[in-house]
KOLTIFI-264632 format. One record per residue: residue in three letters; z, y, x of N, C-alpha, C in turn. Coordinates in nm, 3 decimals. Layout:
+------+---------+---------+---------+---------+---------+---------+---------+---------+---------+
: vonu :     n_w :     n_v :     n_u :    ca_w :    ca_v :    ca_u :     c_w :     c_v :     c_u :
+------+---------+---------+---------+---------+---------+---------+---------+---------+---------+
:  ala :       Z :       Y :       X :       Z :       Y :       X :       Z :       Y :       X :
...
+------+---------+---------+---------+---------+---------+---------+---------+---------+---------+
end
This chain:
+------+---------+---------+---------+---------+---------+---------+---------+---------+---------+
: vonu :     n_w :     n_v :     n_u :    ca_w :    ca_v :    ca_u :     c_w :     c_v :     c_u :
+------+---------+---------+---------+---------+---------+---------+---------+---------+---------+
:  met :  17.289 :  23.623 :  20.678 :  17.366 :  23.695 :  20.775 :  17.509 :  23.651 :  20.771 :
:  leu :  17.566 :  23.628 :  20.655 :  17.701 :  23.586 :  20.635 :  17.726 :  23.446 :  20.695 :
:  ile :  17.624 :  23.365 :  20.682 :  17.628 :  23.228 :  20.740 :  17.635 :  23.237 :  20.889 :
:  arg :  17.554 :  23.320 :  20.950 :  17.552 :  23.331 :  21.096 :  17.695 :  23.376 :  21.143 :
:  ile :  17.751 :  23.477 :  21.080 :  17.884 :  23.525 :  21.114 :  17.987 :  23.416 :  21.098 :
:  ser :  17.975 :  23.341 :  20.988 :  18.075 :  23.227 :  20.973 :  18.059 :  23.122 :  21.078 :
:  leu :  17.935 :  23.091 :  21.119 :  17.922 :  22.988 :  21.220 :  17.967 :  23.043 :  21.358 :
:  leu :  17.948 :  23.167 :  21.380 :  17.993 :  23.219 :  21.508 :  18.150 :  23.224 :  21.510 :
:  leu :  18.210 :  23.261 :  21.393 :  18.357 :  23.254 :  21.388 :  18.406 :  23.115 :  21.407 :
:  ala :  18.336 :  23.015 :  21.348 :  18.384 :  22.875 :  21.354 :  18.372 :  22.833 :  21.509 :
:  phe :  18.268 :  22.868 :  21.568 :  18.246 :  22.827 :  21.709 :  18.347 :  22.898 :  21.795 :
:  ser :  18.371 :  23.029 :  21.767 :  18.472 :  23.097 :  21.857 :  18.614 :  23.049 :  21.827 :
:  ser :  18.643 :  23.009 :  21.705 :  18.774 :  22.954 :  21.676 :  18.793 :  22.828 :  21.755 :
:  val :  18.691 :  22.747 :  21.763 :  18.702 :  22.617 :  21.841 :  18.738 :  22.654 :  21.986 :
:  leu :  18.663 :  22.754 :  22.043 :  18.693 :  22.794 :  22.184 :  18.832 :  22.852 :  22.193 :
:  val :  18.877 :  22.929 :  22.095 :  19.014 :  22.984 :  22.104 :  19.114 :  22.868 :  22.093 :
:  leu :  19.091 :  22.768 :  22.014 :  19.185 :  22.658 :  22.002 :  19.190 :  22.580 :  22.138 :
:  val :  19.070 :  22.566 :  22.205 :  19.074 :  22.499 :  22.339 :  19.156 :  22.583 :  22.433 :
:  ile :  19.142 :  22.720 :  22.427 :  19.220 :  22.804 :  22.513 :  19.365 :  22.793 :  22.485 :
:  ala :  19.405 :  22.787 :  22.353 :  19.547 :  22.759 :  22.316 :  19.597 :  22.628 :  22.380 :
:  asp :  19.516 :  22.534 :  22.378 :  19.557 :  22.400 :  22.433 :  19.577 :  22.415 :  22.579 :
:  leu :  19.492 :  22.483 :  22.650 :  19.512 :  22.511 :  22.791 :  19.630 :  22.587 :  22.824 :
:  cys :  19.660 :  22.689 :  22.751 :  19.783 :  22.771 :  22.764 :  19.904 :  22.688 :  22.744 :
:  leu :  19.904 :  22.591 :  22.647 :  20.012 :  22.514 :  22.624 :  20.038 :  22.413 :  22.746 :
:  arg :  19.930 :  22.361 :  22.802 :  19.940 :  22.270 :  22.916 :  19.995 :  22.349 :  23.046 :
:  leu :  19.954 :  22.476 :  23.054 :  19.997 :  22.550 :  23.168 :  20.144 :  22.611 :  23.150 :
:  gly :  20.192 :  22.593 :  23.026 :  20.332 :  22.627 :  23.017 :  20.350 :  22.761 :  22.945 :
:  phe :  20.252 :  22.823 :  22.897 :  20.268 :  22.951 :  22.827 :  20.272 :  22.923 :  22.681 :
:  gln :  20.390 :  22.894 :  22.639 :  20.409 :  22.843 :  22.498 :  20.397 :  22.954 :  22.398 :
:  ser :  20.453 :  23.068 :  22.427 :  20.447 :  23.185 :  22.333 :  20.297 :  23.232 :  22.325 :
:  leu :  20.236 :  23.237 :  22.435 :  20.093 :  23.280 :  22.439 :  20.004 :  23.175 :  22.366 :
:  ser :  20.038 :  23.051 :  22.385 :  19.967 :  22.940 :  22.320 :  19.987 :  22.951 :  22.171 :
:  phe :  20.100 :  22.988 :  22.123 :  20.123 :  22.995 :  21.982 :  20.048 :  23.108 :  21.919 :
:  glu :  20.042 :  23.222 :  21.986 :  19.968 :  23.342 :  21.939 :  19.818 :  23.311 :  21.935 :
:  val :  19.772 :  23.249 :  22.047 :  19.624 :  23.216 :  22.047 :  19.588 :  23.113 :  21.942 :
:  leu :  19.684 :  23.017 :  21.916 :  19.659 :  22.918 :  21.810 :  19.652 :  22.983 :  21.676 :
:  leu :  19.738 :  23.082 :  21.650 :  19.725 :  23.157 :  21.517 :  19.595 :  23.230 :  21.506 :
:  leu :  19.553 :  23.287 :  21.621 :  19.420 :  23.360 :  21.617 :  19.313 :  23.265 :  21.592 :
:  gly :  19.306 :  23.143 :  21.647 :  19.204 :  23.048 :  21.626 :  19.207 :  22.999 :  21.482 :
:  ala :  19.325 :  22.972 :  21.429 :  19.339 :  22.922 :  21.290 :  19.286 :  23.029 :  21.194 :
:  ala :  19.322 :  23.155 :  21.222 :  19.271 :  23.270 :  21.131 :  19.117 :  23.281 :  21.144 :
:  ala :  19.068 :  23.261 :  21.269 :  18.918 :  23.268 :  21.283 :  18.848 :  23.148 :  21.207 :
:  leu :  18.904 :  23.036 :  21.217 :  18.848 :  22.922 :  21.154 :  18.862 :  22.936 :  20.996 :
:  leu :  18.976 :  22.986 :  20.946 :  18.995 :  23.004 :  20.809 :  18.903 :  23.111 :  20.753 :
:  ser :  18.880 :  23.218 :  20.826 :  18.786 :  23.327 :  20.781 :  18.639 :  23.269 :  20.788 :
:  ala :  18.602 :  23.173 :  20.879 :  18.474 :  23.116 :  20.882 :  18.455 :  23.027 :  20.754 :
:  phe :  18.552 :  22.957 :  20.715 :  18.540 :  22.875 :  20.599 :  18.535 :  22.961 :  20.469 :
:  val :  18.619 :  23.071 :  20.463 :  18.609 :  23.164 :  20.349 :  18.474 :  23.231 :  20.339 :
:  gly :  18.409 :  23.266 :  20.457 :  18.279 :  23.328 :  20.457 :  18.179 :  23.230 :  20.401 :
:  leu :  18.182 :  23.097 :  20.443 :  18.089 :  23.001 :  20.392 :  18.108 :  22.984 :  20.246 :
:  met :  18.232 :  22.975 :  20.199 :  18.260 :  22.956 :  20.055 :  18.208 :  23.076 :  19.975 :
:  ile :  18.228 :  23.198 :  20.027 :  18.177 :  23.316 :  19.958 :  18.016 :  23.311 :  19.950 :
:  lys :  17.955 :  23.273 :  20.061 :  17.811 :  23.260 :  20.058 :  17.769 :  23.150 :  19.961 :
:  gly :  17.830 :  23.042 :  19.963 :  17.807 :  22.931 :  19.865 :  17.815 :  22.969 :  19.726 :
:  leu :  17.928 :  23.039 :  19.695 :  17.953 :  23.084 :  19.553 :  17.850 :  23.190 :  19.514 :
:  ser :  17.819 :  23.280 :  19.606 :  17.720 :  23.382 :  19.567 :  17.584 :  23.322 :  19.546 :
:  ala :  17.547 :  23.220 :  19.622 :  17.414 :  23.151 :  19.602 :  17.415 :  23.079 :  19.474 :
:  leu :  17.534 :  23.009 :  19.432 :  17.539 :  22.941 :  19.307 :  17.529 :  23.039 :  19.191 :
:  ile :  17.602 :  23.160 :  19.198 :  17.594 :  23.262 :  19.093 :  17.454 :  23.310 :  19.080 :
:  lys :  17.389 :  23.335 :  19.193 :  17.249 :  23.389 :  19.192 :  17.160 :  23.285 :  19.128 :
:  ala :  17.176 :  23.163 :  19.164 :  17.086 :  23.058 :  19.100 :  17.109 :  23.050 :  18.948 :
:  cys :  17.235 :  23.056 :  18.908 :  17.268 :  23.057 :  18.766 :  17.208 :  23.169 :  18.692 :
:  val :  17.218 :  23.291 :  18.752 :  17.165 :  23.406 :  18.681 :  17.010 :  23.403 :  18.676 :
:  thr :  16.951 :  23.354 :  18.785 :  16.812 :  23.334 :  18.778 :  16.762 :  23.229 :  18.676 :
:  ala :  16.832 :  23.120 :  18.673 :  16.799 :  23.015 :  18.574 :  16.819 :  23.065 :  18.427 :
:  ile :  16.920 :  23.146 :  18.404 :  16.945 :  23.201 :  18.267 :  16.836 :  23.303 :  18.241 :
:  gly :  16.800 :  23.383 :  18.337 :  16.690 :  23.475 :  18.317 :  16.553 :  23.411 :  18.289 :
:  asp :  16.532 :  23.303 :  18.364 :  16.408 :  23.230 :  18.343 :  16.407 :  23.162 :  18.209 :
:  tyr :  16.523 :  23.111 :  18.164 :  16.529 :  23.043 :  18.030 :  16.502 :  23.136 :  17.918 :
:  phe :  16.546 :  23.261 :  17.926 :  16.527 :  23.357 :  17.822 :  16.402 :  23.443 :  17.837 :
:  ser :  16.324 :  23.418 :  17.936 :  16.197 :  23.494 :  17.966 :  16.098 :  23.466 :  17.855 :
:  thr :  16.007 :  23.558 :  17.835 :  15.910 :  23.544 :  17.730 :  15.810 :  23.430 :  17.757 :
:  gln :  15.780 :  23.407 :  17.881 :  15.687 :  23.299 :  17.917 :  15.749 :  23.163 :  17.880 :
:  gln :  15.884 :  23.141 :  17.924 :  15.947 :  23.017 :  17.885 :  15.963 :  22.993 :  17.735 :
:  arg :  16.003 :  23.110 :  17.669 :  16.019 :  23.096 :  17.524 :  15.879 :  23.062 :  17.455 :
:  cys :  15.774 :  23.117 :  17.499 :  15.647 :  23.083 :  17.445 :  15.611 :  22.942 :  17.476 :
:  gln :  15.641 :  22.893 :  17.593 :  15.615 :  22.753 :  17.629 :  15.701 :  22.661 :  17.551 :
:  arg :  15.826 :  22.692 :  17.531 :  15.912 :  22.606 :  17.443 :  15.851 :  22.607 :  17.301 :
:  glu :  15.811 :  22.714 :  17.255 :  15.758 :  22.720 :  17.116 :  15.634 :  22.645 :  17.101 :
:  leu :  15.547 :  22.650 :  17.205 :  15.421 :  22.572 :  17.205 :  15.453 :  22.423 :  17.202 :
:  leu :  15.545 :  22.383 :  17.286 :  15.581 :  22.243 :  17.292 :  15.648 :  22.190 :  17.156 :
:  phe :  15.718 :  22.280 :  17.100 :  15.784 :  22.249 :  16.971 :  15.671 :  22.228 :  16.865 :
:  asn :  15.574 :  22.323 :  16.867 :  15.460 :  22.318 :  16.770 :  15.376 :  22.189 :  16.795 :
:  gln :  15.351 :  22.153 :  16.919 :  15.272 :  22.037 :  16.949 :  15.358 :  21.909 :  16.905 :
:  ala :  15.480 :  21.906 :  16.919 :  15.561 :  21.799 :  16.876 :  15.559 :  21.784 :  16.725 :
:  lys :  15.569 :  21.897 :  16.662 :  15.562 :  21.899 :  16.509 :  15.429 :  21.849 :  16.463 :
:  his :  15.320 :  21.892 :  16.530 :  15.186 :  21.851 :  16.490 :  15.169 :  21.699 :  16.507 :
:  asp :  15.214 :  21.648 :  16.626 :  15.211 :  21.499 :  16.645 :  15.292 :  21.426 :  16.539 :
:  gln :  15.405 :  21.479 :  16.506 :  15.488 :  21.414 :  16.404 :  15.415 :  21.414 :  16.272 :
:  thr :  15.355 :  21.525 :  16.234 :  15.279 :  21.529 :  16.109 :  15.156 :  21.435 :  16.107 :
:  ala :  15.093 :  21.420 :  16.223 :  14.974 :  21.337 :  16.237 :  15.022 :  21.191 :  16.217 :
:  arg :  15.136 :  21.151 :  16.287 :  15.190 :  21.014 :  16.271 :  15.229 :  20.996 :  16.123 :
:  leu :  15.293 :  21.089 :  16.056 :  15.337 :  21.074 :  15.917 :  15.213 :  21.059 :  15.828 :
:  phe :  15.102 :  21.138 :  15.855 :  14.987 :  21.118 :  15.779 :  14.924 :  20.977 :  15.797 :
:  met :  14.924 :  20.932 :  15.916 :  14.870 :  20.795 :  15.951 :  14.943 :  20.691 :  15.874 :
:  phe :  15.085 :  20.700 :  15.875 :  15.162 :  20.607 :  15.813 :  15.149 :  20.609 :  15.657 :
:  lys :  15.139 :  20.730 :  15.608 :  15.111 :  20.744 :  15.463 :  14.985 :  20.690 :  15.423 :
:  ala :  14.880 :  20.714 :  15.503 :  14.748 :  20.665 :  15.474 :  14.751 :  20.507 :  15.470 :
:  glu :  14.816 :  20.451 :  15.575 :  14.826 :  20.304 :  15.583 :  14.907 :  20.251 :  15.461 :
:  gln :  15.007 :  20.317 :  15.425 :  15.084 :  20.274 :  15.309 :  15.002 :  20.276 :  15.184 :
:  met :  14.925 :  20.388 :  15.166 :  14.831 :  20.396 :  15.047 :  14.727 :  20.280 :  15.045 :
:  arg :  14.667 :  20.252 :  15.162 :  14.573 :  20.145 :  15.176 :  14.641 :  20.008 :  15.138 :
:  phe :  14.762 :  19.992 :  15.186 :  14.836 :  19.866 :  15.155 :  14.853 :  19.855 :  15.000 :
:  trp :  14.906 :  19.959 :  14.938 :  14.928 :  19.955 :  14.795 :  14.801 :  19.947 :  14.715 :
:  thr :  14.696 :  20.006 :  14.766 :  14.564 :  19.990 :  14.701 :  14.513 :  19.848 :  14.702 :
:  arg :  14.532 :  19.787 :  14.822 :  14.490 :  19.646 :  14.829 :  14.576 :  19.553 :  14.739 :
:  gln :  14.701 :  19.587 :  14.738 :  14.795 :  19.514 :  14.645 :  14.756 :  19.532 :  14.501 :
:  asn :  14.719 :  19.651 :  14.455 :  14.678 :  19.675 :  14.325 :  14.550 :  19.608 :  14.289 :
:  ile :  14.453 :  19.610 :  14.385 :  14.324 :  19.536 :  14.372 :  14.349 :  19.388 :  14.350 :
:  lys :  14.435 :  19.332 :  14.435 :  14.467 :  19.188 :  14.427 :  14.529 :  19.157 :  14.288 :
:  arg :  14.618 :  19.245 :  14.246 :  14.692 :  19.224 :  14.113 :  14.583 :  19.234 :  14.003 :
:  leu :  14.503 :  19.333 :  14.010 :  14.401 :  19.351 :  13.901 :  14.299 :  19.238 :  13.905 :
:  leu :  14.260 :  19.188 :  14.018 :  14.169 :  19.077 :  14.024 :  14.238 :  18.948 :  13.969 :
:  his :  14.354 :  18.931 :  14.005 :  14.426 :  18.809 :  13.950 :  14.440 :  18.819 :  13.799 :
:  his :  14.481 :  18.940 :  13.752 :  14.491 :  18.958 :  13.606 :  14.352 :  18.940 :  13.543 :
:  asn :  14.249 :  18.987 :  13.598 :  14.112 :  18.970 :  13.543 :  14.069 :  18.824 :  13.544 :
:  gln :  14.113 :  18.758 :  13.650 :  14.073 :  18.620 :  13.663 :  14.153 :  18.534 :  13.546 :
:  gln :  14.277 :  18.569 :  13.537 :  14.357 :  18.506 :  13.425 :  14.295 :  18.529 :  13.294 :
:  gln :  14.256 :  18.656 :  13.268 :  14.197 :  18.693 :  13.140 :  14.069 :  18.619 :  13.117 :
:  his :  13.990 :  18.606 :  13.225 :  13.861 :  18.537 :  13.220 :  13.883 :  18.390 :  13.190 :
:  ile :  13.984 :  18.333 :  13.249 :  14.013 :  18.192 :  13.225 :  14.053 :  18.172 :  13.079 :
:  arg :  14.138 :  18.260 :  13.031 :  14.184 :  18.245 :  12.893 :  14.065 :  18.264 :  12.790 :
:  ser :  13.976 :  18.358 :  12.816 :  13.867 :  18.378 :  12.724 :  13.768 :  18.259 :  12.740 :
:  leu :  13.753 :  18.206 :  12.864 :  13.658 :  18.092 :  12.879 :  13.714 :  17.969 :  12.810 :
:  ala :  13.845 :  17.950 :  12.825 :  13.905 :  17.839 :  12.757 :  13.897 :  17.845 :  12.601 :
:  lys :  13.916 :  17.973 :  12.544 :  13.912 :  17.992 :  12.404 :  13.766 :  17.961 :  12.360 :
:  ala :  13.668 :  18.013 :  12.432 :  13.526 :  17.986 :  12.398 :  13.497 :  17.845 :  12.407 :
:  leu :  13.553 :  17.777 :  12.501 :  13.528 :  17.625 :  12.511 :  13.593 :  17.552 :  12.393 :
:  glu :  13.708 :  17.596 :  12.357 :  13.777 :  17.531 :  12.239 :  13.695 :  17.558 :  12.113 :
:  lys :  13.644 :  17.684 :  12.105 :  13.559 :  17.711 :  11.984 :  13.437 :  17.634 :  11.976 :
:  asp :  13.363 :  17.616 :  12.100 :  13.247 :  17.538 :  12.106 :  13.274 :  17.387 :  12.078 :
:  leu :  13.394 :  17.344 :  12.124 :  13.428 :  17.209 :  12.108 :  13.462 :  17.174 :  11.959 :
:  leu :  13.525 :  17.270 :  11.895 :  13.556 :  17.262 :  11.752 :  13.426 :  17.259 :  11.665 :
:  ser :  13.333 :  17.345 :  11.708 :  13.202 :  17.349 :  11.638 :  13.124 :  17.219 :  11.649 :
:  gln :  13.149 :  17.140 :  11.753 :  13.070 :  17.017 :  11.779 :  13.165 :  16.896 :  11.751 :
:  lys :  13.274 :  16.920 :  11.689 :  13.377 :  16.808 :  11.658 :  13.311 :  16.701 :  11.568 :
:  lys :  13.237 :  16.737 :  11.476 :  13.178 :  16.646 :  11.384 :  13.073 :  16.552 :  11.450 :
:  gln :  13.018 :  16.596 :  11.559 :  12.909 :  16.522 :  11.621 :  12.963 :  16.427 :  11.729 :
:  met :  13.091 :  16.431 :  11.761 :  13.144 :  16.345 :  11.862 :  13.259 :  16.255 :  11.806 :
:  asn :  13.290 :  16.153 :  11.879 :  13.395 :  16.065 :  11.831 :  13.532 :  16.125 :  11.870 :
:  arg :  13.644 :  16.078 :  11.806 :  13.766 :  16.141 :  11.814 :  13.822 :  16.132 :  11.960 :
:  ala :  13.808 :  16.017 :  12.028 :  13.863 :  15.997 :  12.165 :  13.800 :  16.097 :  12.268 :
:  thr :  13.668 :  16.117 :  12.254 :  13.593 :  16.213 :  12.341 :  13.649 :  16.352 :  12.314 :
:  phe :  13.665 :  16.387 :  12.181 :  13.712 :  16.518 :  12.146 :  13.855 :  16.541 :  12.204 :
:  lys :  13.944 :  16.444 :  12.185 :  14.080 :  16.464 :  12.241 :  14.081 :  16.473 :  12.397 :
:  gln :  13.991 :  16.392 :  12.459 :  13.986 :  16.402 :  12.608 :  13.938 :  16.534 :  12.651 :
:  leu :  13.834 :  16.584 :  12.587 :  13.780 :  16.715 :  12.625 :  13.881 :  16.823 :  12.600 :
:  gln :  13.952 :  16.815 :  12.490 :  14.057 :  16.908 :  12.458 :  14.166 :  16.912 :  12.566 :
:  leu :  14.209 :  16.793 :  12.607 :  14.314 :  16.780 :  12.711 :  14.262 :  16.840 :  12.844 :
:  glu :  14.134 :  16.812 :  12.873 :  14.080 :  16.867 :  13.001 :  14.076 :  17.020 :  12.996 :
:  ile :  14.042 :  17.073 :  12.874 :  14.042 :  17.220 :  12.874 :  14.184 :  17.279 :  12.899 :
:  val :  14.283 :  17.213 :  12.832 :  14.427 :  17.264 :  12.847 :  14.466 :  17.245 :  12.992 :
:  ser :  14.449 :  17.138 :  13.055 :  14.489 :  17.111 :  13.191 :  14.424 :  17.200 :  13.291 :
:  ser :  14.288 :  17.226 :  13.269 :  14.210 :  17.317 :  13.359 :  14.268 :  17.462 :  13.342 :
:  arg :  14.299 :  17.492 :  13.215 :  14.354 :  17.626 :  13.200 :  14.488 :  17.646 :  13.259 :
:  lys :  14.571 :  17.543 :  13.253 :  14.704 :  17.550 :  13.310 :  14.697 :  17.558 :  13.464 :
:  arg :  14.600 :  17.486 :  13.519 :  14.586 :  17.484 :  13.670 :  14.503 :  17.603 :  13.722 :
:  his :  14.452 :  17.686 :  13.622 :  14.375 :  17.805 :  13.658 :  14.245 :  17.769 :  13.738 :
:  asp :  14.182 :  17.662 :  13.698 :  14.069 :  17.607 :  13.768 :  13.941 :  17.647 :  13.692 :
:  ile :  13.878 :  17.756 :  13.737 :  13.757 :  17.804 :  13.675 :  13.641 :  17.707 :  13.691 :
:  glu :  13.629 :  17.644 :  13.803 :  13.520 :  17.553 :  13.830 :  13.525 :  17.439 :  13.724 :
:  ala :  13.641 :  17.384 :  13.707 :  13.658 :  17.276 :  13.609 :  13.620 :  17.317 :  13.464 :
:  leu :  13.665 :  17.442 :  13.438 :  13.629 :  17.499 :  13.301 :  13.474 :  17.518 :  13.284 :
:  leu :  13.414 :  17.563 :  13.392 :  13.264 :  17.576 :  13.392 :  13.194 :  17.437 :  13.377 :
:  lys :  13.246 :  17.344 :  13.442 :  13.192 :  17.210 :  13.431 :  13.210 :  17.154 :  13.285 :
:  leu :  13.328 :  17.183 :  13.232 :  13.351 :  17.137 :  13.094 :  13.254 :  17.216 :  12.995 :
:  gln :  13.229 :  17.337 :  13.027 :  13.138 :  17.414 :  12.941 :  13.003 :  17.346 :  12.944 :
:  his :  12.959 :  17.315 :  13.063 :  12.824 :  17.248 :  13.078 :  12.832 :  17.108 :  13.005 :
:  lys :  12.938 :  17.037 :  13.021 :  12.953 :  16.911 :  12.962 :  12.954 :  16.915 :  12.808 :
:  ile :  13.024 :  17.019 :  12.756 :  13.022 :  17.035 :  12.607 :  12.887 :  17.082 :  12.557 :
:  ala :  12.821 :  17.161 :  12.630 :  12.687 :  17.213 :  12.585 :  12.582 :  17.103 :  12.602 :
:  ser :  12.589 :  17.012 :  12.691 :  12.491 :  16.911 :  12.704 :  12.528 :  16.795 :  12.620 :
:  pro :  12.430 :  16.726 :  12.571 :  12.450 :  16.616 :  12.475 :  12.485 :  16.477 :  12.543 :
:  asp :  12.528 :  16.487 :  12.669 :  12.569 :  16.359 :  12.743 :  12.676 :  16.285 :  12.678 :
:  trp :  12.769 :  16.347 :  12.610 :  12.887 :  16.282 :  12.561 :  12.858 :  16.195 :  12.436 :
:  leu :  12.739 :  16.223 :  12.380 :  12.706 :  16.156 :  12.262 :  12.695 :  16.010 :  12.281 :
+------+---------+---------+---------+---------+---------+---------+---------+---------+---------+
end
């Protein structure tokens, strides 16, 4: 309603200003000045009415938005979204922790396998040296030294296959 009144005032002020211009051309300067003041006042009141309507609409929209923000439905919806985000964060954290545990488990398994392999190599080399010493009297000195050097070099290279071949070589009477 206020918008219609403001638009009618603006339209009528334009008509009044046109009339003031006609009065000025016809030579009625004092009447023209009075009509011009009336048109300016009508135009100013039209703009004030539009500003009042705009401000009231803005205030109404703000009050409605604030009311909606603090409403029970919106509060419950925000709480639900917060809980969903918290659940998603916890699920991601669980996934990352599980992956971290799998990684460290694999690392520990590799470390234990490497340690076990080193221990196995040491025990195999000791057993080979013991077997070699037990058969020292049956072989010549050069063969004994060569086999001893092969055991040491295979142990330093961590070569299980070479140690197993040496075990077969020491156990078999081919070196005689």
